[in-house]
N, CA, C and O of each residue as an XYZ file, in Angstrom:
328
protein
N     -23.185      6.720    -19.552
C     -23.722      5.512    -18.947
C     -22.959      5.231    -17.652
O     -21.728      5.222    -17.652
N     -23.665      5.005    -16.567
C     -23.053      4.772    -15.267
C     -22.575      3.342    -15.083
O     -22.896      2.450    -15.868
N     -21.803      3.150    -14.029
C     -21.227      1.840    -13.714
C     -22.306      0.790    -13.515
O     -22.204     -0.327    -14.023
N     -23.336      1.157    -12.774
C     -24.413      0.191    -12.510
C     -25.154     -0.183    -13.786
O     -25.612     -1.317    -13.930
N     -25.273      0.756    -14.704
C     -25.973      0.471    -15.958
C     -25.162     -0.475    -16.836
O     -25.731     -1.265    -17.589
N     -23.826     -0.398    -16.743
C     -22.963     -1.249    -17.558
C     -23.048     -2.701    -17.102
O     -23.100     -3.617    -17.923
N     -23.063     -2.901    -15.794
C     -23.139     -4.260    -15.240
C     -24.601     -4.652    -15.086
O     -25.399     -3.904    -14.520
N     -24.937     -5.805    -15.584
C     -26.313     -6.287    -15.445
C     -26.637     -6.509    -13.974
O     -25.756     -6.824    -13.174
N     -27.895     -6.344    -13.630
C     -28.339     -6.459    -12.238
C     -27.972     -7.820    -11.631
O     -27.509     -7.878    -10.492
N     -28.174     -8.911    -12.375
C     -27.843    -10.244    -11.871
C     -26.352    -10.385    -11.613
O     -25.943    -10.966    -10.607
N     -25.543     -9.857    -12.518
C     -24.096     -9.935    -12.382
C     -23.631     -9.122    -11.172
O     -22.728     -9.542    -10.448
N     -24.238     -7.976    -10.959
C     -23.887     -7.138     -9.814
C     -24.195     -7.859     -8.503
O     -23.407     -7.807     -7.559
N     -25.346     -8.530     -8.451
C     -25.698     -9.296     -7.248
C     -24.692    -10.411     -6.987
O     -24.306    -10.645     -5.842
N     -24.265    -11.102     -8.048
C     -23.285    -12.182     -7.899
C     -21.948    -11.639     -7.394
O     -21.300    -12.249     -6.543
N     -21.549    -10.498     -7.923
C     -20.293     -9.878     -7.493
C     -20.378     -9.503     -6.016
O     -19.435     -9.736     -5.259
N     -21.493     -8.930     -5.610
C     -21.660     -8.529     -4.207
C     -21.660     -9.738     -3.281
O     -21.058     -9.697     -2.208
N     -22.333    -10.815     -3.688
C     -22.342    -12.036     -2.872
C     -20.941    -12.613     -2.725
O     -20.554    -13.048     -1.641
N     -20.180    -12.617     -3.820
C     -18.812    -13.132     -3.789
C     -17.942    -12.269     -2.873
O     -17.121    -12.796     -2.123
N     -18.116    -10.960     -2.931
C     -17.337    -10.070     -2.062
C     -17.660    -10.298     -0.588
O     -16.768    -10.236      0.259
N     -18.922    -10.559     -0.278
C     -19.312    -10.851      1.100
C     -18.635    -12.142      1.569
O     -18.157    -12.221      2.701
N     -18.596    -13.156      0.690
C     -17.923    -14.412      1.033
C     -16.434    -14.183      1.287
O     -15.873    -14.743      2.228
N     -15.785    -13.354      0.443
C     -14.365    -13.042      0.635
C     -14.141    -12.346      1.972
O     -13.194    -12.661      2.693
N     -15.005    -11.412      2.295
C     -14.866    -10.700      3.574
C     -15.062    -11.642      4.753
O     -14.372    -11.519      5.764
N     -15.997    -12.582      4.633
C     -16.189    -13.584      5.686
C     -14.937    -14.442      5.862
O     -14.534    -14.741      6.986
N     -14.323    -14.837      4.738
C     -13.095    -15.637      4.801
C     -11.961    -14.843      5.459
O     -11.223    -15.372      6.289
N     -11.835    -13.593      5.084
C     -10.781    -12.748      5.661
C     -11.012    -12.574      7.159
O     -10.065    -12.641      7.943
N     -12.258    -12.353      7.561
C     -12.573    -12.198      8.981
C     -12.215    -13.462      9.755
O     -11.680    -13.381     10.861
N     -12.503    -14.619      9.189
C     -12.157    -15.889      9.832
C     -10.658    -16.053      9.972
O     -10.175    -16.515     11.006
N      -9.910    -15.676      8.928
C      -8.450    -15.768      8.987
C      -7.879    -14.801     10.031
O      -6.908    -15.121     10.716
N      -8.488    -13.625     10.143
C      -8.029    -12.662     11.147
C      -8.239    -13.216     12.560
O      -7.374    -13.072     13.423
N      -9.381    -13.844     12.786
C      -9.681    -14.412     14.104
C      -8.696    -15.513     14.477
O      -8.381    -15.698     15.653
N      -8.206    -16.248     13.470
C      -7.258    -17.340     13.708
C      -5.813    -16.835     13.761
O      -4.902    -17.591     14.097
N      -5.611    -15.574     13.435
C      -4.262    -15.016     13.420
C      -3.462    -15.438     12.198
O      -2.232    -15.463     12.229
N      -4.165    -15.768     11.120
C      -3.510    -16.255      9.905
C      -3.361    -15.197      8.824
O      -3.109    -15.534      7.668
N      -3.508    -13.947      9.169
C      -3.456    -12.899      8.141
C      -2.623    -11.722      8.647
O      -2.644    -11.387      9.831
N      -1.909    -11.119      7.741
C      -1.104     -9.949      8.066
C      -1.444     -8.833      7.096
O      -1.791     -9.087      5.943
N      -1.346     -7.611      7.561
C      -1.618     -6.456      6.717
C      -0.302     -5.747      6.432
O       0.440     -5.407      7.353
N      -0.020     -5.529      5.169
C       1.152     -4.767      4.764
C       0.645     -3.449      4.195
O      -0.048     -3.420      3.178
N       0.997     -2.379      4.856
C       0.540     -1.063      4.424
C       1.739     -0.195      4.082
O       2.795     -0.300      4.706
N       1.567      0.654      3.098
C       2.650      1.536      2.673
C       2.872      2.690      3.622
O       2.130      2.875      4.587
N       3.896      3.458      3.337
C       4.285      4.569      4.203
C       3.186      5.614      4.324
O       3.047      6.248      5.370
N       2.415      5.797      3.281
C       1.348      6.796      3.333
C       0.361      6.526      4.451
O      -0.096      7.453      5.120
N       0.037      5.282      4.651
C      -0.895      4.910      5.709
C      -0.262      5.065      7.085
O      -0.895      5.572      8.010
N       0.971      4.635      7.218
C       1.625      4.703      8.523
C       1.933      6.143      8.926
O       1.800      6.491     10.100
N       2.340      6.983      7.983
C       2.625      8.386      8.290
C       1.343      9.081      8.743
O       1.356      9.870      9.687
N       0.237      8.782      8.062
C      -1.046      9.372      8.442
C      -1.482      8.930      9.837
O      -2.279      9.608     10.486
N      -0.958      7.792     10.298
C      -1.283      7.289     11.629
C      -0.336      7.800     12.706
O      -0.476      7.457     13.880
N       0.635      8.626     12.299
C       1.526      9.221     13.277
C       2.916      8.612     13.344
O       3.742      9.052     14.144
N       3.190      7.596     12.510
C       4.524      6.990     12.493
C       5.453      7.808     11.602
O       4.992      8.592     10.772
N       6.739      7.629     11.772
C       7.704      8.365     10.968
C       7.825      7.749      9.581
O       7.559      6.562      9.391
N       8.231      8.574      8.610
C       8.475      8.059      7.271
C       9.909      7.535      7.195
O      10.660      7.643      8.164
N      10.294      6.962      6.032
C      11.630      6.372      5.879
C      12.731      7.396      6.115
O      13.740      7.099      6.753
N      12.532      8.593      5.603
C      13.551      9.626      5.738
C      13.823      9.933      7.210
O      14.976     10.018      7.633
N      12.766     10.096      7.973
C      12.902     10.398      9.401
C      13.481      9.196     10.155
O      14.263      9.362     11.091
N      13.101      8.010      9.749
C      13.594      6.799     10.393
C      15.101      6.629     10.199
O      15.812      6.210     11.113
N      15.577      6.960      8.994
C      16.985      6.777      8.673
C      17.848      7.998      8.996
O      19.061      7.969      8.790
N      17.241      9.050      9.491
C      17.975     10.286      9.793
C      19.159     10.073     10.735
O      20.249     10.562     10.434
N      19.004      9.373     11.853
C      20.160      9.171     12.751
C      21.314      8.420     12.071
O      22.485      8.725     12.298
N      20.968      7.441     11.242
C      22.005      6.675     10.546
C      22.726      7.556      9.540
O      23.952      7.515      9.440
N      21.967      8.358      8.789
C      22.602      9.215      7.793
C      23.491     10.261      8.453
O      24.537     10.614      7.909
N      23.086     10.760      9.621
C      23.935     11.725     10.343
C      25.234     11.057     10.786
O      26.315     11.630     10.654
N      25.116      9.857     11.306
C      26.299      9.137     11.777
C      27.264      8.845     10.625
O      28.482      8.898     10.801
N      26.718      8.539      9.453
C      27.550      8.247      8.289
C      27.919      9.509      7.490
O      28.615      9.449      6.477
N      27.431     10.636      7.983
C      27.667     11.939      7.335
C      27.163     11.953      5.895
O      27.841     12.431      4.986
N      25.973     11.424      5.715
C      25.327     11.412      4.408
C      24.271     12.507      4.353
O      23.672     12.856      5.371
N      24.050     13.037      3.179
C      23.015     14.048      2.996
C      21.684     13.331      2.762
O      21.470     12.736      1.706
N      20.809     13.392      3.735
C      19.529     12.694      3.652
C      18.539     13.412      2.751
O      17.472     12.872      2.459
N      18.868     14.619      2.304
C      17.944     15.401      1.480
C      18.111     15.152     -0.012
O      17.407     15.766     -0.813
N      19.022     14.268     -0.408
C      19.227     13.967     -1.821
C      18.100     13.048     -2.295
O      17.780     12.050     -1.649
N      17.508     13.401     -3.431
C      16.450     12.575     -4.013
C      17.095     11.515     -4.886
O      17.471     11.786     -6.026
N      17.221     10.316     -4.355
C      17.875      9.228     -5.085
C      17.017      8.669     -6.213
O      17.529      7.997     -7.109
N      15.729      8.941     -6.174
C      14.859      8.411     -7.223
C      15.188      9.016     -8.578
O      14.977      8.371     -9.605
N      15.704     10.249     -8.603
C      16.088     10.881     -9.865
C      17.210     10.087    -10.511
O      17.179      9.830    -11.715
N      18.198      9.698     -9.719
C      19.312      8.911    -10.248
C      18.861      7.529    -10.704
O      19.345      7.020    -11.715
N      17.952      6.927     -9.977
C      17.446      5.602    -10.339
C      16.711      5.690    -11.671
O      16.892      4.831    -12.534
N      15.878      6.726    -11.850
C      15.144      6.893    -13.100
C      16.123      7.118    -14.258
O      15.927      6.573    -15.345
N      17.162      7.908    -14.037
C      18.132      8.179    -15.078
C      18.853      6.892    -15.489
O      19.077      6.656    -16.676
N      19.212      6.070    -14.518
C      19.886      4.790    -14.812
C      18.962      3.876    -15.585
O      19.392      3.202    -16.521
N      17.700      3.847    -15.204
C      16.739      2.964    -15.883
C      16.535      3.407    -17.323
O      16.413      2.567    -18.214
N      16.496      4.713    -17.567
C      16.323      5.214    -18.927
C      17.552      4.969    -19.780
O      17.441      4.748    -20.986
N      18.731      5.007    -19.159
C      19.978      4.808    -19.891
C      20.129      3.361    -20.357
O      20.757      3.089    -21.380
N      19.545      2.437    -19.592
C      19.665      1.015    -19.947
C      18.515      0.662    -20.822
O      18.396     -0.485    -21.252
């Protein structure tokens, strides 16, 4: 059974109308400068910006730190231990 079959036709129309209203509200807020977009690294890297590792590379070199260490492994281990 498909998604459209699960949702009744009337309910689907109501959902679509509500989504249009939300988009209108967001567009109005954007025009007023009252909205900000927070995007993750995946979006910014795809747009040509550097990732965190590349951004922090000069600092890690200056501090003589190994930037290639995966710290998430240690964080996961600590979380499992607690």
